[in-house]
C-alpha angles and dihedrals in degrees: 000000000000135000145194133217120196143170116245123222128297112282097019108127117144096195096055102025108019089221106124109115101150111077091031102206104150101066134073095275117039115216144170106206119160110358125083098019089176090063095041091053094055104039121097132195109292094030122116134231122197129184135205120207120256125251116284122175112258096010132097115232116245140196100256096190137251150227143242116250111248101173144328128235137171115269089247090059090046090053090058096042103040112038092166089064097056117115112268137157113239127218087264090059094248117133111230134180132063105230103103099187126087127224090280094051094252127127109287114245090234092057106094099185119115114279088232089070095047099096093048092048096049097054122092102016103192121224114189147181135187094068118192115188147166103227115146120080092251093047089052092046091054090044092054091050096048111027099091094048091046093050090049091055093042095052098029095234128116121232144142095224133034093249090058089056106038103014110216090322142356133200116235131205125219094269092051091048089055090050092053092048092048091048092052091047092049092051091051092047092050091048090050092052090050092050092048094049092046091054096045 
């Protein structure tokens, strides 16, 4: 078992902006569809993928969570199997979804990446399970406070920001994966205790 942790793009922060659609971790079926083709190519069923929020002015980045890899398919297969993950523009004007092909298997008109990258980005669409996330406001608050220090301990490298510790991405071994999963579970448990005591 192996894993990867990576930093998503600048401005992507699901807690403050609700704009993280790849990976899609908050729905029924977690997926990684078009981003990070280098990771998608190398992961196998049973591996794990974790993601850190992107830089947003005035906010600390945080370890959002991740998923276990269940299987990989071509984006054309994903289009047929996961209609809720197809690219679409919402009523708010934001493009969501991470399946970048249309019904004919061509590059979707809402996908603005260069056509020269299309073939690379449509291979190895990852479908996952076993999602572990920081979702509630208090979970995210704790995550923002503790992510950088945790990543520094996990990787064994000092740094004031996630990118100084893991670069854009870092490969994880089985022991490190277990540490990440335990850390996420501990954050959620602490947030639950806080919520319970506040409501008592």
